[in-house]
C-alpha positions in Angstrom: 0.0 0.0 0.0 1.0 3.6 -0.5 0.5 6.2 2.3 0.4 9.8 1.2 1.3 12.6 3.5 1.4 16.4 3.8 4.9 16.0 5.4 7.0 13.1 6.6 9.4 13.3 9.5 11.7 10.4 8.7 13.9 10.6 11.8 16.7 8.8 9.9 20.4 9.5 10.1 20.2 12.1 7.3 17.2 13.9 9.0 15.2 13.7 5.9 12.0 15.7 5.9 9.6 15.1 3.0 6.8 17.4 1.9 3.8 16.3 -0.3 5.3 12.8 -0.3 4.4 9.2 0.1 5.6 5.9 1.6 5.4 2.6 -0.2 4.8 -0.3 2.2 5.2 -3.9 1.0 4.3 -6.7 3.5 5.6 -5.3 6.8 8.5 -3.2 5.5 9.0 0.4 4.2 10.1 -0.1 0.6 10.3 3.4 -0.8 9.7 7.1 0.0 9.4 10.0 -2.4 7.2 12.6 -4.0 3.6 11.4 -4.0 3.2 11.6 -7.8 6.5 9.7 -8.3 5.6 6.9 -5.9 2.1 6.4 -7.3 3.5 6.3 -10.8 6.2 3.9 -9.8 3.8 1.5 -8.1 0.6 1.8 -10.2 -1.1 -1.3 -8.9 -0.8 -0.5 -5.2 -3.7 0.8 -3.0 -3.3 4.5 -2.3 -4.5 5.6 1.2 -4.9 9.4 1.2 -3.4 11.0 4.3 -2.3 14.1 2.3 -3.6 16.4 5.1 -1.7 14.6 7.8 1.8 14.8 9.3 3.4 11.3 9.2 6.3 10.1 11.5 7.6 6.9 12.9 5.7 5.2 15.7 7.0 6.1 19.1 8.7 3.7 21.5 8.1 3.4 25.2 11.2 1.9 26.8 9.7 1.0 30.1 6.1 0.5 31.4 4.0 -1.6 33.7 0.9 -3.0 32.1 -0.2 -4.6 35.3 -1.0 -1.1 36.8 -3.9 -0.5 34.4 -6.6 -0.8 37.1 -5.0 1.9 39.2 -6.5 4.8 37.3 -9.0 6.3 39.7 -8.3 3.8 42.5 -7.7 4.9 46.1 -5.3 3.2 48.4 -6.6 2.5 52.0 -3.1 2.5 53.6 -0.4 5.2 53.6 1.6 6.0 50.5 3.8 8.6 52.2 7.2 7.2 51.2 8.7 5.0 48.5 8.4 1.8 50.5 4.8 2.5 51.3 4.0 3.3 47.7 5.3 -0.1 46.8 3.7 -2.1 49.6 0.3 -0.3 49.9 -0.4 0.5 46.3 1.5 -1.5 43.7 2.1 -4.7 45.6 -1.5 -4.6 46.9 -2.8 -4.3 43.4 -0.7 -6.9 41.6 -1.7 -9.5 44.2 -5.3 -9.2 43.0 -4.6 -10.0 39.4 -5.8 -13.2 37.7 -4.9 -14.2 34.2 -8.1 -12.7 32.9 -6.9 -9.4 34.4 -3.5 -9.8 32.8 -5.3 -10.2 29.4 -7.5 -7.2 30.0 -4.7 -5.0 31.3 -2.7 -5.9 28.2 -5.4 -5.1 25.8 -6.3 -1.8 27.4 -2.7 -0.6 27.6 -1.9 -1.6 24.1 -5.0 0.1 22.7 -4.3 3.3 24.6 -0.7 3.3 23.6 -1.6 2.9 20.0 -4.1 5.8 20.3 -1.2 7.9 21.5 1.1 6.9 18.7 3.1 4.3 20.6 3.8 1.3 18.4 6.5 -0.4 20.5 6.4 -1.0 24.3 8.9 -2.6 26.6 7.0 -3.9 29.6 7.9 -5.2 33.1 5.1 -7.3 34.5 4.1 -8.3 38.0 1.4 -10.4 39.6 2.4 -13.1 42.1 -0.9 -14.9 42.1 -1.0 -15.3 38.3 2.6 -15.8 37.3 2.4 -19.0 35.2 1.4 -18.1 31.7 1.2 -14.3 32.4 3.8 -13.3 29.7 2.2 -15.6 27.2 -1.1 -14.0 28.0 0.3 -10.5 27.4 1.8 -11.8 24.2 -1.6 -13.1 23.1 -3.1 -9.7 23.8 -0.4 -8.0 21.8 -1.1 -10.3 18.9 -4.8 -9.5 19.0 -4.3 -5.7 19.1 -1.2 -5.8 16.7 1.3 -4.3 19.2 5.1 -4.7 19.1 6.2 -5.6 22.6 9.0 -6.8 24.8 7.9 -8.7 27.9 9.4 -9.9 31.2 8.2 -10.9 34.7 9.3 -9.1 37.8 11.4 -11.5 39.9 11.2 -10.8 43.6 11.5 -12.6 47.0 8.6 -10.6 48.5 6.0 -13.3 48.0 8.1 -16.3 49.0 10.4 -18.8 47.4 7.7 -20.7 45.5 6.6 -17.5 43.8 10.2 -16.6 43.2 10.8 -19.9 41.4 7.7 -19.5 39.4 8.9 -16.1 38.3 12.3 -17.5 37.1 10.5 -20.2 35.2 8.1 -17.8 33.5 10.9 -15.5 32.4 12.9 -18.3 31.0 9.9 -20.0 29.3 8.9 -16.7 27.7 12.4 -15.8 26.5 12.8 -19.2 24.8 9.4 -18.8 23.2 10.1 -15.2 22.1 13.3 -16.4 20.4 11.0 -18.4 18.1 8.7 -15.5 17.4 9.1 -12.8 14.8 10.2 -9.3 15.8 6.7 -8.4 17.0 7.5 -10.0 20.3 10.7 -10.3 22.3 11.7 -11.1 25.9 14.0 -10.1 28.7 14.5 -11.4 32.3 12.7 -9.1 34.7 14.1 -8.3 38.2 12.6 -5.9 40.8 14.7 -3.7 43.0 17.9 -5.0 44.6 16.4 -4.8 48.1 13.7 -7.3 47.1 16.0 -10.1 45.8 18.5 -12.1 47.8 21.9 -13.3 46.7 20.4 -16.8 46.3 17.7 -15.4 44.0 20.1 -13.5 41.8 22.3 -16.6 41.6 19.4 -18.7 40.6 18.5 -16.1 37.9 22.0 -16.2 36.5 22.1 -19.9 36.5 18.7 -20.1 34.7 19.9 -17.7 32.1 23.1 -19.5 31.2 23.0 -20.4 27.6 19.6 -18.8 27.1 20.2 -15.0 27.0 22.0 -12.1 28.6 19.3 -9.5 28.7 17.7 -8.3 31.9 15.1 -5.6 32.7 15.9 -4.4 36.2 14.9 -1.6 38.5 18.0 0.2 39.8 18.1 2.7 42.8 14.7 4.2 42.1 14.3 5.2 45.7 17.2 6.0 48.1 15.8 3.2 50.3 17.0 0.7 47.6 20.6 2.0 48.1 20.3 2.1 51.9 19.0 -1.5 52.2 21.5 -2.9 49.7 24.4 -1.3 51.5 23.1 -2.4 54.9 22.5 -6.0 53.8 25.3 -6.5 51.3 27.9 -3.9 52.0 27.9 -2.5 48.5 25.8 -0.3 46.2 23.0 -1.5 43.9 24.9 -1.5 40.6 28.0 -2.9 42.2 26.0 -5.8 43.7 24.1 -6.6 40.5 27.4 -6.6 38.5 28.6 -9.4 40.8 25.8 -11.6 39.4 26.4 -10.7 35.7 23.2 -8.8 35.3 24.6 -6.1 33.0 25.3 -6.5 29.3 24.5 -4.7 26.1 21.0 -6.3 26.2 20.2 -5.1 29.8 17.9 -2.2 30.6 18.7 -0.4 33.9 15.6 1.4 35.0 15.3 4.7 36.9 18.9 5.0 38.3 17.8 8.0 40.4 20.4 7.4 43.1 23.4 6.0 41.2 26.8 7.5 41.7 29.8 8.0 39.4 31.2 4.6 39.9 27.8 2.9 39.2 27.4 4.9 36.0 30.9 3.8 35.0 29.9 0.2 35.6 26.9 0.6 33.4 29.0 2.2 30.7 31.7 -0.6 31.0 29.1 -3.2 30.3 27.4 -1.1 27.6 24.1 -1.5 29.5 21.2 0.8 28.7 19.3 3.1 31.0 15.7 4.4 31.0 14.4 7.7 32.3 10.8 7.9 33.6 10.3 11.5 34.5 6.7 11.7 35.4 6.9 8.6 37.6 10.1 9.9 39.4 8.3 13.2 40.1 5.1 11.5 41.2 6.9 9.2 43.6 9.1 12.1 44.9 12.2 10.0 44.5 14.3 12.6 42.8 15.7 13.2 39.3 18.3 10.7 38.0 21.7 12.0 36.6 20.6 11.8 33.0 22.8 14.6 31.8 25.8 13.0 33.4 24.9 9.6 32.0 24.7 11.1 28.5 28.1 12.7 29.0 29.5 9.4 29.8 28.1 7.9 26.6 25.5 5.6 28.3 22.6 4.8 26.0 19.6 6.4 27.9 16.1 5.9 26.6 12.7 7.3 27.7 9.8 5.5 29.2 6.7 6.2 31.3 6.7 3.6 34.1 3.0 3.4 33.2 2.3 6.9 34.6 1.0 7.6 31.1 0.7 5.8 27.8 1.5 9.0 25.9 5.2 9.4 25.0 4.6 13.0 23.8 3.6 13.8 27.4 6.6 12.0 28.8 8.8 14.1 26.5 7.3 17.3 27.7 8.0 16.5 31.4 11.5 15.2 30.6 12.4 18.5 29.1 11.1 20.4 32.2 12.5 18.1 34.8 16.0 18.0 33.3 16.1 21.8 33.0 14.7 22.4 36.5 17.0 19.9 38.1 20.1 21.3 36.4 19.0 24.9 37.1 19.9 25.5 33.5 17.3 26.5 30.9 19.6 25.3 28.1 19.3 21.7 29.3 16.5 19.3 28.6 15.3 20.1 25.1 18.0 18.5 23.0 18.5 15.7 25.5 14.8 14.8 25.5 14.7 14.6 21.7 17.8 12.5 21.8 16.3 10.1 24.3 13.1 9.5 22.3 14.1 9.9 18.7 17.7 8.7 18.7 18.2 6.5 21.7 14.9 4.6 21.9 15.3 3.4 18.3 18.9 2.4 19.2 17.7 0.4 22.1 15.4 -1.5 19.9 18.2 -2.0 17.4 19.7 -4.3 20.0 16.7 -6.5 20.1 15.2 -6.5 16.6 16.5 -7.7 13.2 15.3 -4.5 11.5 14.8 -0.9 12.5 11.9 0.8 14.2 11.4 4.4 15.1 12.6 5.5 11.7 11.0 5.9 8.2 13.6 4.6 5.8 13.9 1.8 3.3 14.1 -1.6 4.9 12.7 -0.5 8.3 9.6 -2.1 9.8 6.5 -0.2 8.7 5.6 1.2 12.2 4.1 4.6 11.2 1.7 7.1 12.7 -0.3 9.9 11.1 -1.0 13.1 13.0 -3.8 15.6 12.5 -1.5 18.6 13.0 -1.9 22.0 11.3 1.0 24.0 12.6 0.6 27.8 12.9 4.4 28.3 12.5 6.7 26.8 9.8 7.6 23.1 10.2 10.7 21.8 8.5 13.8 19.6 8.9 15.5 22.0 11.2 12.7 22.6 13.7 10.5 19.5 13.8 11.8 18.6 17.2 10.4 21.7 18.6 7.0 20.9 17.1 7.2 17.4 18.5 7.9 18.6 22.0 5.7 21.7 22.2 3.0 21.1 19.6 2.3 17.4 19.3 0.3 15.3 21.7 -1.1 11.8 21.7 -4.6 12.9 21.2 -3.7 14.3 17.7 -2.7 10.8 16.4 -5.2 9.8 13.7 -3.8 6.5 12.4 -1.3 3.9 13.7 0.3 1.3 11.5 2.4 -1.5 13.0 4.3 -4.0 11.0 2.6 -2.8 7.8 -1.0 -3.1 9.1 -3.4 -0.5 10.4 -4.1 -1.1 14.0 -5.9 2.2 14.4 -7.6 4.0 11.4 -9.2 7.4 11.7 -9.0 7.1 15.5 -10.8 3.7 15.6 -9.0 0.6 17.0 -9.5 -1.9 14.2 -8.5 -5.3 15.4 -10.5 -5.7 18.6 -13.7 -4.3 20.2 -12.4 -1.5 22.3 -15.7 -0.6 24.0 -16.4 -4.2 25.0 -12.9 -4.5 26.5 -13.2 -1.2 28.4 -16.5 -2.4 29.8 -14.9 -5.6 31.0 -12.0 -3.6 32.5 -14.4 -1.3 34.4 -16.2 -4.3 35.9 -13.0 -6.1 37.1 -11.6 -2.9 38.5 -14.9 -2.4 40.4 -14.5 -5.9 41.9 -10.8 -5.4 42.8 -10.7 -1.9 44.2 -12.4 -2.8 47.6 -9.5 -5.1 48.3 -6.8 -2.4 48.0 
């Protein structure tokens, strides 16, 4: 098929910006880009889908989220959430204990749909739910297939629910990673680990043993709250990153999440192993844990991406807050803007390069056809030199009109096309109503 456009932000290495142009998609790949009349003439037998009044750009990537938190929207916690430990214990750990596999499926469907509505076409998720571990990642994968989402999945390993649950978590991670290695690039897998203070040396050793010969990619929470550092130093005599390094957690396939309270040595360790980091600005602010040293990490050459931690499913929103938080924390108005654009538009695609056979986050020949159209009529000039400013200050998820993933429309003219969104939302409301009294 051929997608026409008013303008195309390619986000490729040459920073191509096409006006009155079109994209030729064959199967699941971008095959050609050029002037509309040239592309139509070149491929006369292809269906032409007219989006000539729309801005077209690559689908966005969310480098860290928590699908399991879906029911939390509008929910009240009955116990204190006045510090980081209490937020975990009385909100998130109270919620994830309530989830059955049917909830995992609903949470997946709802999150994927809302992500797609906001122009997110790839999500890297970190799942939790101690009473529905077995089959949970396969259930999220099933939901991703139904909606048409590109996803990386893992289960959050922790000791907090006992050794039997821990062992189930290890088993689920390994089973899914092995299955994902047989899937196409629509689905992939990592080994999930919660914060250092929730996993014993024995647990980390078991995780390392289970991963031998399977994979070297982990998705791990690192020093989100200062309490994680305090507890790790108290129990183990070393800092979080130092401790995790002892168990071979870090590699060029590992995502280190949050990193709010890492020091220079810990950043050097991440860089030494070529590990990746993910910034979740809205979540960090909401949990009042602080701002991670993103600017310093970038100076050191660490590949830092941008996520949401499920605070939102709108990466445009996450970018806006990233810009503000980085400038505010540095007390420097020249910081934040360029760095935020780098995180989303350069680094998130580079993160996915390490997991996929072909590129996402770019519109170029040979890349996967993950594309969004946006109903955006700018009141100032839009061009190759300033589209980042429009992306940060003008674009929002609600402006997305169409989402194409792997060469297929998953949302067309703002309508989710592969599943019944209204029916799923009704099911979600009912289950949330049943679960909320238990929190």
